[in-house]
N, C-alpha and C positions, 0 to 999 in steps of 0.2 A: 422887191427891186431887181432890174437886169443890170448885165453890165454894160449896156449903153449908158445906164445912169451914173457910172463910175469914173466918169471923165476920162476915159482909156482913149488911148490913140487910135486910127483907122485901121492901121496894120497889125494891131493888137485884137482890134474886134473882128475883122476878118480873119485871123487866126482861131478865135474862139467858134466863130460860126463855122468854119471847118469843121473843129471839133464837136460840134453841137452842143457846145455849152451855152446856156440861155440864163440862168440865174445864179449869181453868186451864193455861195454858203455863207452861214454866218461868221466864221473865222475869217473868210475872204471880205466881205462887206464891214467889218469892224476894224479890220487891219489896215484897210486901204488910206485912209486919210492920215492917220498917226505915221505910217512909214512915208507916205508922201512929203509929209512937213518936215521930215528929216528928223525927228525925234528918235532917242533909243526905245527900243518894243520888246515885249517879251508877251509872245503869244502862246496861250496855255488851251488847249483843244483836243477832243477825244483823237483817236487814231481813225482815219479814213474820213476826215472831214474837209478836207482838202486843204491840209498847212501849206502843200509847196506851192500853190498858186497863191495863197494867200502873201507870201513876200515876193514872189517873182513879177507879179503884175505891176505892183507900186514902184521896184525898182528898174523895170524895164521902160514903164512911163516916162522914168525922169532920167533915163539915160540917154545920154547924147552923141553922136558919131563922133570919133576919134581914130587918128592913125599913129597912136602912142601905142608901143610894143608890150607893156607893162598891165596887168589887169585891174580894174579901178573898182571891180565887185569879188569878193571872195566868200563862197559857201563852204564852210566845212561841214563834213557828215563822217559818222561812225564808223562806215562799210563801205566796201567798195560797190555793192550791190546797190546803195542808195544814191553814190556816185554818179553812178551809171544812169539810173533811172531820173536822178534830176538834170542831167546834161540833155536825156531823149526829151521831158516835158520842155527843157527850154527851145530844143530845135524845134520842136512843133509849134510854141507859143512865138517863136522870132522868124517864122515862114515867110514874112513878109515885111523883115527888116534887114539891115546890114549889122549881125552881131556877130563876133567871132566868141565860140563857146568850147570850152574843153574840160576834160575831167582828169584827173590822175589818180594813182591810189598805189600801195604796197603790192608784190608781187608781180607788176609788169617791166617791161624793159625801160629803165631810167631812163636811157642814151632816147629812146623815142620821143618819150615825154620831155625830155630838156629840149629838144628840136621844136616839138609843138608850140613850148613856151618862147621859146627864142623867135619863132614865126610871128609873136603879137597875138593879145587876147584881150578881150573885153571883161570876160566873166570866167572865172576859175572855180572849179569845185573839186574839192580834194578831201583825202583824210589827212589826220594831223601829220602821222608819221612821214610820208611821201611828201607833204608841204615841207615840211622842214628841211628833208633830204634835197629839195630842189633849191631852196633857199643856203644852203651849205655851199652848194656847186657854184653860186654865185651868177647863174642864168637867171633865176627868179627873184626879183625884188617885190616887196609888200609895200613900198614907199609910196606907189599911186593910189593904193587901196581907199576909196572913199566910203565904200558900205561893207561891213563885214555881217554875214549872217551864221549862226551856229544852230544848226538842226537835229533835232534829237539829242540836244543837248544831256539830259539825264542819263542816255543809253550810252552817251560818251564817257560821261563820269564814271558809269558804273563798268565800264571797259577800261578804266585805268588812264583816261586820256588827259588828267585834269594838268599833269606837268607838261605836258605838247602844248594843251590850250593857250595856259599862260605862257608859254614859251612864244607862240605864234602873237598873241595881241601885244606883247612887248617888241615885236618886230613891227607892228604896223604903227601906222601915224597917230599921234594922239586925237587929231582933228576929225574923227569918223564917227558915221553912223553906226551903231551896234543893233543888231536885232537876233533874237533868240525865240526860237519855236519847240515846242513842247508836248507832250501828253501829259506830263505829271510836272509838279514844280517840287523839288524835294528841297532838305536843308541845304545839300551843297550847291544845288542852281541858284538858291537865293544866295548863298556867299558869294558866288562867282558873279553874280548881278551886283552884291554890294562893295566889290573890289574893283570892278571895270567898267559899270555902266553909270550913266549920269541922266538923272532927271528920267527915271525910266516910267514909260506908261505901259502897265499892264493890262492886258486883254484877255479876259478869260470867258470862254464861250461854254463849257459845261464844267461842273464842279468836280473837283478831284475824285477819280473813283468811278463816274458815273458811266454805266455801261449803256451802248446805243440800244434804243427804243427798239427798232428792228432786228433785234437779235434774239432767238428764243434759246434759253439755257436750260440745261438738263445735265445731271450727273448720277452716275452708276458707281456703287460701291462693290468693289472686287479684291480678292485677297492677294493676288499675288500676279507677276507679269505674264506667264503664261497663260492665266484666266484672261487677262484683258487682251490677249492677242487673239483668243479663241472667241471673245464677245466683241471684238473688231470685225473678224472675217465674218461672223454672223450677220452683224449690221450691216455690213458690205453686201452681203448674199440676199437680205430679206429688205432692204430699203434702197429701191431704183432711185429715189431723190437724191442720194447721196453721189452725184456724178462728178463733185470738181470738190476733192476731201484734202485739207490741208492738215497734216497731222504734226503735232507739236512732242517732243521728246526734253525730258530733262538734261540728257548727256549723249555726245557724240557716240559713246559705246552703246546706247541703248537703242539711238538710233538706227545705228549698223546692224544691232540683231533684229531689230526689227523688219528691216530693210530685207535681209535676209530670208527671214519668216516669210513676208508677204509676196516675195518674188516668186515663192512655190506656186501660189494660187493666182497671182494678176500679172505674172511676168512683165514686160516691158513697159506695162501700165502702170506700174508704180515706181517713183523716182526720189532720191534723196538729196538734201544739200545741208553741209555744215562747214565749218571752219578749215576742217582736214581735206576738204575736196579741193580740187585745183581750180582756179578761177574760171576757165574756160567750161569745166563740168559744170560750175554753178549758175553759171549764166546759161547753158545749154537746158539746164534742168527748169530753172525758173522761164525759160521761154517756152519749153515744151508744156508746161503747165499750164500757161497762159493763155497759150494756142490749142488747148484742149488734146494734146497728144498723151498725154500720160491722165490718169485719173485720181491717182493717191500722191501726194508729195510729204515726205517725212523729212522734219526739219528740227533744227536747234533754235533758239532763241534769236539766232542771227538776223531772221527773215521777221520776225514779229515785229520790229520798227521800220514804218516807212515804206516798205515794198508794196508798190502797188499790183497786187494781183486781182484782176477783175473776175467778178461773177463764182468767188468761190463759195458753193452751196451748203458745205459745213467745215468748222475749225473744231479739231478733234484733240484734246489735252489727252494723250496718252498718259503722261505724268502730270499729276497737280502741280502746278509751280509753286515753289516756296516763299516767292515774293508775291503780294496781291495785285502790285502795278503790272508784273508780268502777263498776269491772267488777263487785264484789261486791253493789255497791247495785242496779244494771241487772238482773241475773240474780236478784236477790229480789223481782222482781216476780211470777215465775212459780214453781211448786211450794211455792203457799201452802196452808195448811188442811190438811196430811197428802196433799196431791195431786201427782202427779209434773208436773214440767215440763221443757221442752226450753230449752236456752240455746245460741244457734248466733252463732259469730262471724267476720265476714270479717276478714282481715289481709292487706296487701299487704306488700311488700319492707321499705318503711320502718317498718311497725307491728310488725314480727317482735320488734323490740326491748322494746315494750310488752309482748307478749303472754309474752315470757319474765321480765318483772318480774311479771305477773299469776301465772305459775305458781309462781314463787318463792315469791311471798306466801301463795298456797294450799297451798303444799308438794305439787304434785301436776301430772302432764302433763295438758293437754287433749288427747283423741284427734282426729287428723288424718283427715279425711274426704278423701275420691279426688273430683274434679271430675269429673261426670258427662259421658258422651262426647259428648252433643249439645249441650253447653254451647256459646253463641259468645264466641269471644273476642276483646275490641275490641284494636284497635290505637290507638284514638284517646284521648288523655290529655287530662284537663281542663287549664286553664291554670294551677292550683295544683299539678298535679302535672308539670309540664313542667320541664325545667332552666332556671334562669335563665342566659340567653344573652345577657351584656351585650356581647360582641364579635363583629361580623360574622364575624371570621375564627378563629371559636374553637375550630375543627379543624386548623389550620396552625399550625406552629411560630412560638412568640413571637419576635418581633424582640428583638435584643440592643440594650441602653441602656446610654448613658454614665452613669454613676452620680456622675460627677464633673462632669457638665455644668451642674448644677443646672437652673434653668428658664428659661435664656436660649436663643433662637435665632441664627441665623447673622445677621450685618447684612448689608444691602443693600452694594453695591460704593461707591455713592456717600457712603454715611453712614459709609465707614470713614476712620478719619484714620491718617495716617503719620506716624510721629516725623521730623520735618526735621532735629533736630539743632541747634535754634536754642539761643542761649547761654543761660545761667540768670539770673535776675532781677538777681543784681548785676552780671552782664557787660552787661545791657541798659542799666543805669543810667550804668555809666563810658562806654561808647559815645555814651550821649546827651549827656552833659557833654563829651564830644572834641568833637562837633558843634557844640555850643554855642558853644565856645571860638573854634573855626575861622571861625564866623559873625560872631562880634564884632571878629575882625581885621580882617576884609573890610570892613567898616563905618567903620572906623577908617582 
């Protein structure tokens, strides 16, 4: 099937022709008719299969011209990078249409965004927090929204946006179409569907946890952070086909530490992106990586969801993710648009359990690669990798404790009281009366 067979309008077909898009992907083909019909739709497909166009094309096909100021289509996304990406995709596909599009996200000047909303919109893409902020100002009203799209909903719930999503949906008119797209369908997502969707049609293109067929996967077993760094540098030096490498780290601290070490060898060819970096810094890093100005981009999982970074030759998991779904999203950054990609994973002893869960989800075994002979094995462990030595004598045999002694210590000799065998209170009273009588007789 081609796009011309999908009942698209000429402006949309012309924009697709400019983009050199000829055939829809499976999720785009199967989602078009249900979304056009106005039903609530939940689409599940792997990362990199064209989910964004899967909901944009039918929504734009049914969108009519209007001068009203409040948006009629609302797209909610988990990160500012995804908002910017969707806005860029909208601008490309609406090149020959009169459609007002804008994106809003936290961390940007809210007054500027208020002016954009006030000037009038047809489609608004937003992160949940900034969307609520704008509604509280009174400038943005959601009463005109006819179509609600929640993209990467499982990641949004993982980031703790459930309460904001519920708040947004309570502000929307009841008579609306709900569209949800994600790479995974978790229990939390199912609960959200049951609470707010009606007569939902699910479109599942790939089974949960199925990796893309054109991604070559491999794993190296290494013992610590510094050995992983040595192995990464060695691979980058000896494998020239690693020309555009996206490196995932499990934490921002690890990403910063790795970036500082790689800068010594690769200089400005190495970039980094995570949530502690400023908005402009993150945008520029992604842009430079997309345009080939930098060879390596170190990232936290914030870019594992939805970002369209083209022609990534290798995805390298410097840390094995503890959630199998995150692994699927990470490696989905390569092997896109029918191109072959490679996913390399480094795993230490503690991460072998995570790897087994990933293999269980995908129902395949990831091939194990032998470590290069010239790899320098480091015996230096980071503070996070060292055992928690709370006792200086942790290697000696522990002392036996008297469990019945309680929390008391031995008293000093001078403070010890010895029972002298003194009479009872009753005996002391009788003795006192006897002595008193004797004194009275002497006075007589």
